All heavy atoms as a GROMACS GRO file, in nm:
protein
  616
    1MET      N    1  11.327  13.361  14.321
    1MET     CA    2  11.179  13.392  14.324
    1MET      C    3  11.148  13.497  14.430
    1MET      O    4  11.214  13.501  14.531
    1MET     CB    5  11.100  13.264  14.343
    1MET     CG    6  10.982  13.260  14.253
    1MET     SD    7  10.910  13.090  14.244
    1MET     CE    8  10.860  13.063  14.411
    2ALA      N    9  11.058  13.586  14.401
    2ALA     CA   10  11.023  13.693  14.494
    2ALA      C   11  10.954  13.638  14.616
    2ALA      O   12  10.890  13.534  14.622
    2ALA     CB   13  10.933  13.795  14.426
    3GLU      N   14  10.971  13.714  14.731
    3GLU     CA   15  10.905  13.678  14.856
    3GLU      C   16  10.756  13.701  14.860
    3GLU      O   17  10.689  13.629  14.922
    3GLU     CB   18  10.978  13.752  14.973
    3GLU     CG   19  11.116  13.712  14.995
    3GLU     CD   20  11.127  13.574  15.043
    3GLU    OE1   21  11.054  13.528  15.134
    3GLU    OE2   22  11.220  13.500  15.005
    4LYS      N   23  10.710  13.804  14.788
    4LYS     CA   24  10.569  13.837  14.789
    4LYS      C   25  10.491  13.737  14.712
    4LYS      O   26  10.540  13.668  14.628
    4LYS     CB   27  10.543  13.977  14.739
    4LYS     CG   28  10.555  13.988  14.583
    4LYS     CD   29  10.510  14.125  14.534
    4LYS     CE   30  10.510  14.131  14.388
    4LYS     NZ   31  10.384  14.100  14.325
    5GLU      N   32  10.357  13.727  14.746
    5GLU     CA   33  10.270  13.630  14.672
    5GLU      C   34  10.253  13.685  14.528
    5GLU      O   35  10.202  13.792  14.510
    5GLU     CB   36  10.139  13.623  14.742
    5GLU     CG   37  10.038  13.531  14.682
    5GLU     CD   38  10.075  13.386  14.690
    5GLU    OE1   39  10.153  13.347  14.781
    5GLU    OE2   40  10.030  13.308  14.611
    6LEU      N   41  10.292  13.606  14.436
    6LEU     CA   42  10.270  13.642  14.292
    6LEU      C   43  10.128  13.614  14.248
    6LEU      O   44  10.069  13.516  14.292
    6LEU     CB   45  10.367  13.563  14.208
    6LEU     CG   46  10.514  13.577  14.230
    6LEU    CD1   47  10.597  13.479  14.147
    6LEU    CD2   48  10.560  13.713  14.196
    7THR      N   49  10.085  13.697  14.155
    7THR     CA   50   9.955  13.662  14.095
    7THR      C   51   9.987  13.555  13.991
    7THR      O   52  10.102  13.527  13.950
    7THR     CB   53   9.905  13.790  14.016
    7THR    OG1   54   9.992  13.828  13.910
    7THR    CG2   55   9.884  13.913  14.111
    8PHE      N   56   9.880  13.497  13.939
    8PHE     CA   57   9.898  13.387  13.836
    8PHE      C   58   9.972  13.456  13.716
    8PHE      O   59  10.058  13.390  13.661
    8PHE     CB   60   9.760  13.339  13.792
    8PHE     CG   61   9.768  13.244  13.678
    8PHE    CD1   62   9.805  13.113  13.703
    8PHE    CD2   63   9.743  13.283  13.549
    8PHE    CE1   64   9.811  13.022  13.598
    8PHE    CE2   65   9.746  13.194  13.444
    8PHE     CZ   66   9.785  13.064  13.467
    9GLU      N   67   9.926  13.573  13.677
    9GLU     CA   68   9.993  13.633  13.555
    9GLU      C   69  10.139  13.659  13.579
    9GLU      O   70  10.225  13.634  13.484
    9GLU     CB   71   9.918  13.763  13.517
    9GLU     CG   72   9.777  13.739  13.467
    9GLU     CD   73   9.673  13.714  13.578
    9GLU    OE1   74   9.702  13.724  13.697
    9GLU    OE2   75   9.560  13.675  13.536
   10GLU      N   76  10.173  13.707  13.693
   10GLU     CA   77  10.319  13.736  13.727
   10GLU      C   78  10.396  13.607  13.723
   10GLU      O   79  10.512  13.600  13.672
   10GLU     CB   80  10.328  13.804  13.862
   10GLU     CG   81  10.276  13.943  13.863
   10GLU     CD   82  10.270  14.001  14.007
   10GLU    OE1   83  10.254  13.924  14.103
   10GLU    OE2   84  10.275  14.127  14.014
   11ALA      N   85  10.338  13.498  13.785
   11ALA     CA   86  10.408  13.372  13.790
   11ALA      C   87  10.432  13.317  13.651
   11ALA      O   88  10.535  13.260  13.619
   11ALA     CB   89  10.332  13.275  13.881
   12MET      N   90  10.325  13.327  13.564
   12MET     CA   91  10.339  13.277  13.433
   12MET      C   92  10.442  13.356  13.354
   12MET      O   93  10.522  13.294  13.277
   12MET     CB   94  10.201  13.287  13.357
   12MET     CG   95  10.105  13.180  13.390
   12MET     SD   96  10.168  13.009  13.349
   12MET     CE   97  10.178  13.026  13.167
   13GLN      N   98  10.446  13.484  13.369
   13GLN     CA   99  10.546  13.567  13.301
   13GLN      C  100  10.691  13.527  13.346
   13GLN      O  101  10.777  13.506  13.258
   13GLN     CB  102  10.527  13.717  13.336
   13GLN     CG  103  10.618  13.806  13.259
   13GLN     CD  104  10.588  13.956  13.283
   13GLN    OE1  105  10.528  13.987  13.383
   13GLN    NE2  106  10.638  14.039  13.191
   14GLN      N  107  10.712  13.507  13.474
   14GLN     CA  108  10.835  13.462  13.527
   14GLN      C  109  10.874  13.327  13.475
   14GLN      O  110  10.990  13.300  13.438
   14GLN     CB  111  10.845  13.468  13.678
   14GLN     CG  112  10.857  13.606  13.733
   14GLN     CD  113  10.870  13.611  13.879
   14GLN    OE1  114  10.911  13.516  13.940
   14GLN    NE2  115  10.831  13.725  13.948
   15LEU      N  116  10.773  13.240  13.470
   15LEU     CA  117  10.800  13.106  13.416
   15LEU      C  118  10.838  13.110  13.268
   15LEU      O  119  10.933  13.033  13.229
   15LEU     CB  120  10.672  13.016  13.442
   15LEU     CG  121  10.685  12.870  13.394
   15LEU    CD1  122  10.798  12.801  13.465
   15LEU    CD2  123  10.554  12.800  13.422
   16GLU      N  124  10.774  13.187  13.194
   16GLU     CA  125  10.809  13.200  13.050
   16GLU      C  126  10.956  13.256  13.038
   16GLU      O  127  11.027  13.204  12.950
   16GLU     CB  128  10.711  13.295  12.980
   16GLU     CG  129  10.576  13.240  12.962
   16GLU     CD  130  10.474  13.340  12.906
   16GLU    OE1  131  10.506  13.458  12.889
   16GLU    OE2  132  10.354  13.301  12.898
   17GLN      N  133  10.995  13.345  13.128
   17GLN     CA  134  11.133  13.396  13.122
   17GLN      C  135  11.232  13.288  13.154
   17GLN      O  136  11.336  13.276  13.088
   17GLN     CB  137  11.146  13.515  13.219
   17GLN     CG  138  11.073  13.638  13.172
   17GLN     CD  139  11.069  13.748  13.275
   17GLN    OE1  140  11.116  13.730  13.395
   17GLN    NE2  141  11.014  13.862  13.244
   18VAL      N  142  11.202  13.206  13.247
   18VAL     CA  143  11.292  13.091  13.288
   18VAL      C  144  11.303  12.996  13.175
   18VAL      O  145  11.407  12.952  13.132
   18VAL     CB  146  11.232  13.019  13.415
   18VAL    CG1  147  11.302  12.885  13.434
   18VAL    CG2  148  11.247  13.112  13.535
   19VAL      N  149  11.188  12.966  13.110
   19VAL     CA  150  11.189  12.868  12.997
   19VAL      C  151  11.277  12.926  12.882
   19VAL      O  152  11.359  12.857  12.826
   19VAL     CB  153  11.046  12.841  12.946
   19VAL    CG1  154  11.044  12.762  12.814
   19VAL    CG2  155  10.974  12.760  13.053
   20GLU      N  156  11.260  13.055  12.849
   20GLU     CA  157  11.342  13.120  12.747
   20GLU      C  158  11.487  13.109  12.780
   20GLU      O  159  11.569  13.078  12.689
   20GLU     CB  160  11.305  13.263  12.733
   20GLU     CG  161  11.167  13.286  12.662
   20GLU     CD  162  11.130  13.434  12.662
   20GLU    OE1  163  11.209  13.524  12.691
   20GLU    OE2  164  11.008  13.457  12.631
   21LYS      N  165  11.530  13.135  12.906
   21LYS     CA  166  11.667  13.123  12.944
   21LYS      C  167  11.722  12.984  12.926
   21LYS      O  168  11.832  12.962  12.876
   21LYS     CB  169  11.689  13.169  13.085
   21LYS     CG  170  11.668  13.321  13.111
   21LYS     CD  171  11.676  13.354  13.255
   21LYS     CE  172  11.644  13.498  13.281
   21LYS     NZ  173  11.640  13.532  13.424
   22LEU      N  174  11.643  12.882  12.965
   22LEU     CA  175  11.685  12.744  12.956
   22LEU      C  176  11.691  12.702  12.810
   22LEU      O  177  11.771  12.620  12.773
   22LEU     CB  178  11.594  12.653  13.034
   22LEU     CG  179  11.604  12.662  13.185
   22LEU    CD1  180  11.494  12.588  13.253
   22LEU    CD2  181  11.737  12.621  13.232
   23GLU      N  182  11.600  12.750  12.730
   23GLU     CA  183  11.593  12.715  12.586
   23GLU      C  184  11.716  12.760  12.510
   23GLU      O  185  11.753  12.708  12.402
   23GLU     CB  186  11.469  12.760  12.520
   23GLU     CG  187  11.352  12.677  12.562
   23GLU     CD  188  11.217  12.722  12.489
   23GLU    OE1  189  11.210  12.837  12.448
   23GLU    OE2  190  11.128  12.637  12.483
   24THR      N  191  11.783  12.869  12.554
   24THR     CA  192  11.896  12.920  12.485
   24THR      C  193  12.015  12.816  12.483
   24THR      O  194  12.089  12.813  12.393
   24THR     CB  195  11.950  13.051  12.546
   24THR    OG1  196  11.999  13.030  12.678
   24THR    CG2  197  11.843  13.160  12.539
   25GLY      N  198  12.015  12.734  12.589
   25GLY     CA  199  12.122  12.634  12.600
   25GLY      C  200  12.254  12.690  12.635
   25GLY      O  201  12.357  12.622  12.640
   26ASP      N  202  12.267  12.819  12.652
   26ASP     CA  203  12.388  12.891  12.679
   26ASP      C  204  12.396  12.933  12.827
   26ASP      O  205  12.437  13.042  12.862
   26ASP     CB  206  12.403  13.009  12.590
   26ASP     CG  207  12.545  13.070  12.587
   26ASP    OD1  208  12.639  12.990  12.616
   26ASP    OD2  209  12.557  13.195  12.564
   27VAL      N  210  12.358  12.836  12.913
   27VAL     CA  211  12.353  12.866  13.057
   27VAL      C  212  12.443  12.761  13.126
   27VAL      O  213  12.439  12.648  13.100
   27VAL     CB  214  12.210  12.852  13.108
   27VAL    CG1  215  12.201  12.878  13.261
   27VAL    CG2  216  12.116  12.945  13.032
   28PRO      N  217  12.530  12.815  13.218
   28PRO     CA  218  12.610  12.712  13.295
   28PRO      C  219  12.520  12.614  13.369
   28PRO      O  220  12.414  12.651  13.412
   28PRO     CB  221  12.692  12.806  13.391
   28PRO     CG  222  12.682  12.940  13.332
   28PRO     CD  223  12.554  12.949  13.250
   29LEU      N  224  12.576  12.499  13.386
   29LEU     CA  225  12.497  12.387  13.450
   29LEU      C  226  12.439  12.431  13.583
   29LEU      O  227  12.319  12.410  13.612
   29LEU     CB  228  12.581  12.262  13.464
   29LEU     CG  229  12.517  12.143  13.530
   29LEU    CD1  230  12.395  12.101  13.444
   29LEU    CD2  231  12.611  12.030  13.547
   30GLU      N  232  12.522  12.487  13.670
   30GLU     CA  233  12.470  12.529  13.804
   30GLU      C  234  12.359  12.631  13.794
   30GLU      O  235  12.261  12.619  13.871
   30GLU     CB  236  12.586  12.589  13.897
   30GLU     CG  237  12.691  12.485  13.927
   30GLU     CD  238  12.789  12.453  13.816
   30GLU    OE1  239  12.794  12.530  13.717
   30GLU    OE2  240  12.860  12.351  13.828
   31LYS      N  241  12.366  12.724  13.705
   31LYS     CA  242  12.264  12.822  13.681
   31LYS      C  243  12.140  12.760  13.622
   31LYS      O  244  12.029  12.798  13.660
   31LYS     CB  245  12.316  12.941  13.591
   31LYS     CG  246  12.232  13.060  13.596
   31LYS     CD  247  12.238  13.126  13.728
   31LYS     CE  248  12.166  13.263  13.724
   31LYS     NZ  249  12.153  13.319  13.857
   32ALA      N  250  12.157  12.668  13.530
   32ALA     CA  251  12.043  12.599  13.473
   32ALA      C  252  11.971  12.521  13.574
   32ALA      O  253  11.839  12.512  13.574
   32ALA     CB  254  12.092  12.503  13.365
   33ILE      N  255  12.034  12.457  13.667
   33ILE     CA  256  11.967  12.385  13.774
   33ILE      C  257  11.883  12.480  13.860
   33ILE      O  258  11.770  12.454  13.898
   33ILE     CB  259  12.069  12.310  13.864
   33ILE    CG1  260  12.130  12.192  13.774
   33ILE    CG2  261  12.007  12.258  13.988
   33ILE    CD1  262  12.245  12.122  13.844
   34THR      N  263  11.941  12.597  13.893
   34THR     CA  264  11.869  12.697  13.970
   34THR      C  265  11.747  12.748  13.889
   34THR      O  266  11.639  12.759  13.950
   34THR     CB  267  11.958  12.818  14.004
   34THR    OG1  268  12.071  12.770  14.076
   34THR    CG2  269  11.887  12.922  14.081
   35TYR      N  270  11.764  12.774  13.766
   35TYR     CA  271  11.652  12.818  13.679
   35TYR      C  272  11.542  12.706  13.683
   35TYR      O  273  11.421  12.728  13.687
   35TYR     CB  274  11.689  12.844  13.536
   35TYR     CG  275  11.769  12.968  13.517
   35TYR    CD1  276  11.864  12.987  13.419
   35TYR    CD2  277  11.750  13.082  13.599
   35TYR    CE1  278  11.934  13.100  13.396
   35TYR    CE2  279  11.817  13.206  13.578
   35TYR     CZ  280  11.910  13.210  13.472
   35TYR     OH  281  11.977  13.328  13.460
   36TYR      N  282  11.586  12.585  13.664
   36TYR     CA  283  11.491  12.468  13.659
   36TYR      C  284  11.416  12.459  13.790
   36TYR      O  285  11.290  12.445  13.789
   36TYR     CB  286  11.559  12.341  13.634
   36TYR     CG  287  11.476  12.219  13.621
   36TYR    CD1  288  11.401  12.195  13.513
   36TYR    CD2  289  11.454  12.134  13.734
   36TYR    CE1  290  11.316  12.087  13.498
   36TYR    CE2  291  11.372  12.025  13.729
   36TYR     CZ  292  11.301  12.002  13.611
   36TYR     OH  293  11.216  11.895  13.606
   37GLN      N  294  11.483  12.478  13.906
   37GLN     CA  295  11.414  12.471  14.037
   37GLN      C  296  11.316  12.584  14.049
   37GLN      O  297  11.205  12.567  14.098
   37GLN     CB  298  11.515  12.474  14.150
   37GLN     CG  299  11.606  12.346  14.159
   37GLN     CD  300  11.713  12.361  14.260
   37GLN    OE1  301  11.774  12.466  14.277
   37GLN    NE2  302  11.743  12.252  14.327
   38ASP      N  303  11.354  12.703  14.005
   38ASP     CA  304  11.268  12.820  14.015
   38ASP      C  305  11.147  12.793  13.921
   38ASP      O  306  11.030  12.828  13.962
   38ASP     CB  307  11.337  12.946  13.965
   38ASP     CG  308  11.438  12.995  14.074
   38ASP    OD1  309  11.436  12.950  14.188
   38ASP    OD2  310  11.521  13.083  14.030
   39GLY      N  311  11.167  12.739  13.806
   39GLY     CA  312  11.062  12.710  13.713
   39GLY      C  313  10.962  12.610  13.774
   39GLY      O  314  10.841  12.620  13.755
   40MET      N  315  11.013  12.506  13.841
   40MET     CA  316  10.924  12.409  13.901
   40MET      C  317  10.837  12.473  14.012
   40MET      O  318  10.721  12.446  14.022
   40MET     CB  319  11.006  12.293  13.957
   40MET     CG  320  11.071  12.204  13.852
   40MET     SD  321  10.954  12.141  13.735
   40MET     CE  322  10.864  12.026  13.832
   41LYS      N  323  10.899  12.561  14.089
   41LYS     CA  324  10.822  12.634  14.192
   41LYS      C  325  10.717  12.720  14.132
   41LYS      O  326  10.602  12.724  14.177
   41LYS     CB  327  10.913  12.718  14.278
   41LYS     CG  328  11.010  12.643  14.369
   41LYS     CD  329  11.107  12.733  14.443
   41LYS     CE  330  11.209  12.652  14.518
   41LYS     NZ  331  11.314  12.742  14.573
   42LEU      N  332  10.749  12.790  14.022
   42LEU     CA  333  10.649  12.873  13.954
   42LEU      C  334  10.541  12.791  13.898
   42LEU      O  335  10.425  12.825  13.900
   42LEU     CB  336  10.721  12.957  13.852
   42LEU     CG  337  10.808  13.070  13.904
   42LEU    CD1  338  10.904  13.122  13.789
   42LEU    CD2  339  10.729  13.184  13.960
   43SER      N  340  10.575  12.680  13.835
   43SER     CA  341  10.476  12.587  13.779
   43SER      C  342  10.381  12.537  13.884
   43SER      O  343  10.260  12.532  13.862
   43SER     CB  344  10.545  12.472  13.710
   43SER     OG  345  10.452  12.378  13.661
   44LYS      N  346  10.438  12.496  13.999
   44LYS     CA  347  10.350  12.448  14.112
   44LYS      C  348  10.253  12.559  14.154
   44LYS      O  349  10.140  12.540  14.180
   44LYS     CB  350  10.439  12.404  14.221
   44LYS     CG  351  10.359  12.352  14.341
   44LYS     CD  352  10.444  12.305  14.453
   44LYS     CE  353  10.368  12.254  14.570
   44LYS     NZ  354  10.438  12.239  14.691
   45LEU      N  355  10.307  12.684  14.167
   45LEU     CA  356  10.224  12.797  14.208
   45LEU      C  357  10.112  12.825  14.110
   45LEU      O  358   9.993  12.837  14.154
   45LEU     CB  359  10.311  12.921  14.220
   45LEU     CG  360  10.237  13.052  14.255
   45LEU    CD1  361  10.178  13.046  14.399
   45LEU    CD2  362  10.334  13.171  14.249
   46CYS      N  363  10.139  12.815  13.979
   46CYS     CA  364  10.039  12.834  13.879
   46CYS      C  365   9.933  12.729  13.890
   46CYS      O  366   9.809  12.757  13.879
   46CYS     CB  367  10.102  12.835  13.740
   46CYS     SG  368  10.197  12.988  13.705
   47THR      N  369   9.980  12.604  13.904
   47THR     CA  370   9.885  12.491  13.914
   47THR      C  371   9.792  12.512  14.035
   47THR      O  372   9.672  12.490  14.029
   47THR     CB  373   9.965  12.355  13.919
   47THR    OG1  374  10.039  12.344  13.802
   47THR    CG2  375   9.866  12.240  13.934
   48GLU      N  376   9.852  12.547  14.149
   48GLU     CA  377   9.769  12.566  14.267
   48GLU      C  378   9.667  12.679  14.249
   48GLU      O  379   9.550  12.661  14.288
   48GLU     CB  380   9.864  12.606  14.386
   48GLU     CG  381   9.943  12.482  14.434
   48GLU     CD  382  10.050  12.517  14.539
   48GLU    OE1  383  10.066  12.642  14.566
   48GLU    OE2  384  10.113  12.426  14.592
   49LYS      N  385   9.710  12.787  14.185
   49LYS     CA  386   9.617  12.896  14.159
   49LYS      C  387   9.506  12.855  14.067
   49LYS      O  388   9.387  12.890  14.085
   49LYS     CB  389   9.693  13.021  14.109
   49LYS     CG  390   9.773  13.087  14.218
   49LYS     CD  391   9.831  13.222  14.172
   49LYS     CE  392   9.908  13.290  14.286
   49LYS     NZ  393   9.818  13.341  14.392
   50LEU      N  394   9.539  12.784  13.962
   50LEU     CA  395   9.437  12.734  13.866
   50LEU      C  396   9.336  12.635  13.941
   50LEU      O  397   9.219  12.639  13.914
   50LEU     CB  398   9.504  12.663  13.752
   50LEU     CG  399   9.567  12.752  13.646
   50LEU    CD1  400   9.642  12.672  13.545
   50LEU    CD2  401   9.465  12.847  13.585
   51ASN      N  402   9.392  12.552  14.027
   51ASN     CA  403   9.305  12.455  14.099
   51ASN      C  404   9.208  12.536  14.199
   51ASN      O  405   9.093  12.498  14.203
   51ASN     CB  406   9.386  12.358  14.182
   51ASN     CG  407   9.455  12.253  14.101
   51ASN    OD1  408   9.409  12.230  13.984
   51ASN    ND2  409   9.557  12.190  14.147
   52GLN      N  410   9.258  12.643  14.256
   52GLN     CA  411   9.175  12.726  14.340
   52GLN      C  412   9.060  12.785  14.264
   52GLN      O  413   8.944  12.788  14.303
   52GLN     CB  414   9.257  12.834  14.410
   52GLN     CG  415   9.350  12.782  14.516
   52GLN     CD  416   9.440  12.890  14.567
   52GLN    OE1  417   9.436  13.002  14.521
   52GLN    NE2  418   9.530  12.856  14.657
   53VAL      N  419   9.095  12.835  14.141
   53VAL     CA  420   8.994  12.901  14.058
   53VAL      C  421   8.895  12.794  14.013
   53VAL      O  422   8.774  12.822  14.011
   53VAL     CB  423   9.060  12.974  13.943
   53VAL    CG1  424   8.958  13.014  13.838
   53VAL    CG2  425   9.137  13.093  13.987
   54GLU      N  426   8.946  12.673  13.977
   54GLU     CA  427   8.858  12.570  13.927
   54GLU      C  428   8.755  12.526  14.041
   54GLU      O  429   8.638  12.506  14.009
   54GLU     CB  430   8.939  12.444  13.884
   54GLU     CG  431   8.851  12.335  13.826
   54GLU     CD  432   8.933  12.214  13.784
   54GLU    OE1  433   9.050  12.210  13.808
   54GLU    OE2  434   8.877  12.126  13.723
   55GLU      N  435   8.804  12.520  14.161
   55GLU     CA  436   8.714  12.491  14.271
   55GLU      C  437   8.602  12.594  14.288
   55GLU      O  438   8.487  12.557  14.309
   55GLU     CB  439   8.792  12.481  14.404
   55GLU     CG  440   8.874  12.356  14.415
   55GLU     CD  441   8.960  12.351  14.542
   55GLU    OE1  442   8.923  12.417  14.640
   55GLU    OE2  443   9.063  12.283  14.547
   56LYS      N  444   8.641  12.722  14.276
   56LYS     CA  445   8.539  12.822  14.283
   56LYS      C  446   8.438  12.818  14.163
   56LYS      O  447   8.320  12.840  14.180
   56LYS     CB  448   8.605  12.963  14.283
   56LYS     CG  449   8.680  12.989  14.406
   56LYS     CD  450   8.750  13.123  14.404
   56LYS     CE  451   8.835  13.153  14.534
   56LYS     NZ  452   8.904  13.278  14.520
   57MET      N  453   8.497  12.788  14.048
   57MET     CA  454   8.410  12.783  13.923
   57MET      C  455   8.324  12.665  13.918
   57MET      O  456   8.221  12.660  13.840
   57MET     CB  457   8.496  12.798  13.798
   57MET     CG  458   8.577  12.924  13.797
   57MET     SD  459   8.466  13.065  13.778
   57MET     CE  460   8.394  13.038  13.619
   58THR      N  461   8.351  12.556  13.993
   58THR     CA  462   8.269  12.434  13.984
   58THR      C  463   8.142  12.445  14.065
   58THR      O  464   8.062  12.358  14.067
   58THR     CB  465   8.342  12.310  14.028
   58THR    OG1  466   8.394  12.332  14.159
   58THR    CG2  467   8.461  12.278  13.933
   59LYS      N  468   8.123  12.557  14.137
   59LYS     CA  469   8.002  12.574  14.217
   59LYS      C  470   7.936  12.706  14.166
   59LYS      O  471   8.002  12.805  14.153
   59LYS     CB  472   8.037  12.591  14.361
   59LYS     CG  473   8.106  12.467  14.416
   59LYS     CD  474   8.036  12.424  14.538
   59LYS     CE  475   8.106  12.302  14.591
   59LYS     NZ  476   8.021  12.212  14.649
   60ILE      N  477   7.811  12.704  14.145
   60ILE     CA  478   7.733  12.820  14.109
   60ILE      C  479   7.606  12.827  14.190
   60ILE      O  480   7.564  12.728  14.246
   60ILE     CB  481   7.696  12.821  13.958
   60ILE    CG1  482   7.611  12.703  13.923
   60ILE    CG2  483   7.816  12.835  13.872
   60ILE    CD1  484   7.554  12.706  13.786
   61MET      N  485   7.546  12.944  14.194
   61MET     CA  486   7.422  12.957  14.271
   61MET      C  487   7.302  12.919  14.181
   61MET      O  488   7.292  12.963  14.067
   61MET     CB  489   7.403  13.103  14.316
   61MET     CG  490   7.511  13.154  14.408
   61MET     SD  491   7.512  13.080  14.566
   61MET     CE  492   7.374  13.158  14.641
   62ASN      N  493   7.217  12.834  14.236
   62ASN     CA  494   7.094  12.807  14.161
   62ASN      C  495   6.981  12.900  14.208
   62ASN      O  496   7.006  12.995  14.283
   62ASN     CB  497   7.052  12.660  14.180
   62ASN     CG  498   7.004  12.622  14.319
   62ASN    OD1  499   6.979  12.712  14.398
   62ASN    ND2  500   6.999  12.496  14.346
   63GLU      N  501   6.870  12.891  14.159
   63GLU     CA  502   6.759  12.984  14.183
   63GLU      C  503   6.728  12.998  14.332
   63GLU      O  504   6.684  13.104  14.377
   63GLU     CB  505   6.628  12.947  14.110
   63GLU     CG  506   6.639  12.964  13.961
   63GLU     CD  507   6.715  12.844  13.891
   63GLU    OE1  508   6.718  12.735  13.946
   63GLU    OE2  509   6.763  12.869  13.783
   64GLN      N  510   6.747  12.891  14.410
   64GLN     CA  511   6.706  12.891  14.552
   64GLN      C  512   6.830  12.949  14.635
   64GLN      O  513   6.820  12.958  14.760
   64GLN     CB  514   6.679  12.755  14.603
   64GLN     CG  515   6.544  12.700  14.549
   64GLN     CD  516   6.558  12.649  14.408
   64GLN    OE1  517   6.664  12.592  14.377
   64GLN    NE2  518   6.453  12.661  14.329
   65GLY      N  519   6.944  12.982  14.577
   65GLY     CA  520   7.054  13.027  14.647
   65GLY      C  521   7.144  12.917  14.704
   65GLY      O  522   7.239  12.942  14.769
   66ASP      N  523   7.113  12.795  14.662
   66ASP     CA  524   7.196  12.679  14.709
   66ASP      C  525   7.314  12.667  14.617
   66ASP      O  526   7.303  12.701  14.495
   66ASP     CB  527   7.122  12.552  14.705
   66ASP     CG  528   7.003  12.552  14.806
   66ASP    OD1  529   7.016  12.611  14.914
   66ASP    OD2  530   6.894  12.490  14.776
   67MET      N  531   7.422  12.612  14.666
   67MET     CA  532   7.539  12.584  14.582
   67MET      C  533   7.525  12.451  14.514
   67MET      O  534   7.476  12.358  14.580
   67MET     CB  535   7.669  12.589  14.664
   67MET     CG  536   7.694  12.723  14.736
   67MET     SD  537   7.721  12.850  14.621
   67MET     CE  538   7.889  12.829  14.580
   68GLU      N  539   7.557  12.449  14.389
   68GLU     CA  540   7.545  12.316  14.318
   68GLU      C  541   7.667  12.308  14.226
   68GLU      O  542   7.721  12.410  14.177
   68GLU     CB  543   7.419  12.304  14.239
   68GLU     CG  544   7.397  12.400  14.126
   68GLU     CD  545   7.271  12.385  14.056
   68GLU    OE1  546   7.169  12.348  14.114
   68GLU    OE2  547   7.272  12.414  13.931
   69PRO      N  548   7.713  12.190  14.197
   69PRO     CA  549   7.824  12.173  14.108
   69PRO      C  550   7.795  12.229  13.968
   69PRO      O  551   7.687  12.220  13.918
   69PRO     CB  552   7.839  12.012  14.098
   69PRO     CG  553   7.769  11.959  14.214
   69PRO     CD  554   7.659  12.059  14.241
   70PHE      N  555   7.891  12.286  13.912
   70PHE     CA  556   7.884  12.338  13.777
   70PHE      C  557   7.937  12.235  13.679
   70PHE      O  558   8.051  12.193  13.690
   70PHE     CB  559   7.971  12.466  13.763
   70PHE     CG  560   7.963  12.537  13.630
   70PHE    CD1  561   7.851  12.611  13.594
   70PHE    CD2  562   8.067  12.520  13.542
   70PHE    CE1  563   7.843  12.672  13.473
   70PHE    CE2  564   8.058  12.582  13.416
   70PHE     CZ  565   7.949  12.660  13.381
   71PRO      N  566   7.854  12.192  13.584
   71PRO     CA  567   7.903  12.077  13.496
   71PRO      C  568   8.010  12.128  13.402
   71PRO      O  569   7.995  12.232  13.332
   71PRO     CB  570   7.776  12.049  13.412
   71PRO     CG  571   7.681  12.164  13.429
   71PRO     CD  572   7.715  12.233  13.553
   72MET      N  573   8.124  12.066  13.410
   72MET     CA  574   8.241  12.100  13.324
   72MET      C  575   8.238  12.011  13.206
   72MET      O  576   8.217  11.892  13.214
   72MET     CB  577   8.371  12.080  13.404
   72MET     CG  578   8.380  12.166  13.523
   72MET     SD  579   8.407  12.340  13.497
   72MET     CE  580   8.570  12.340  13.435
   73GLN      N  581   8.256  12.072  13.084
   73GLN     CA  582   8.264  11.995  12.964
   73GLN      C  583   8.405  11.938  12.946
   73GLN      O  584   8.500  12.014  12.966
   73GLN     CB  585   8.231  12.078  12.843
   73GLN     CG  586   8.081  12.125  12.837
   73GLN     CD  587   8.055  12.198  12.707
   73GLN    OE1  588   8.147  12.258  12.647
   73GLN    NE2  589   7.925  12.203  12.670
   74GLU      N  590   8.414  11.811  12.920
   74GLU     CA  591   8.543  11.753  12.898
   74GLU      C  592   8.590  11.784  12.759
   74GLU      O  593   8.512  11.788  12.663
   74GLU     CB  594   8.536  11.600  12.914
   74GLU     CG  595   8.497  11.550  13.052
   74GLU     CD  596   8.607  11.584  13.157
   74GLU    OE1  597   8.725  11.581  13.117
   74GLU    OE2  598   8.569  11.616  13.270
   75GLU      N  599   8.722  11.807  12.742
   75GLU     CA  600   8.779  11.832  12.609
   75GLU      C  601   8.782  11.706  12.534
   75GLU      O  602   8.807  11.601  12.591
   75GLU     CB  603   8.921  11.894  12.625
   75GLU     CG  604   8.916  12.035  12.680
   75GLU     CD  605   9.064  12.094  12.682
   75GLU    OE1  606   9.136  12.054  12.593
   75GLU    OE2  607   9.087  12.176  12.769
   76GLU      N  608   8.755  11.718  12.405
   76GLU     CA  609   8.760  11.596  12.318
   76GLU      C  610   8.892  11.570  12.265
   76GLU      O  611   8.974  11.653  12.248
   76GLU     CB  612   8.656  11.612  12.211
   76GLU     CG  613   8.515  11.620  12.265
   76GLU     CD  614   8.416  11.640  12.157
   76GLU    OE1  615   8.437  11.611  12.042
   76GLU    OE2  616   8.305  11.680  12.187
   0.00000   0.00000   0.00000
């Protein structure tokens, strides 16, 4: 994994590449473990970035300029 901070899109792209490599099934065990570990790190990064965005999106400005929770609709 790269040292620089990845964007969500970059992390997702790399995660998709890792999944593709693992799905081929033609990867030596040691390399598969490395891919899996990298995939888990990328997955965690994506989750953290999504959580940060969700926190920002759950607050909106009302008419008085106060912050209030933004009602999220639950998926059915």
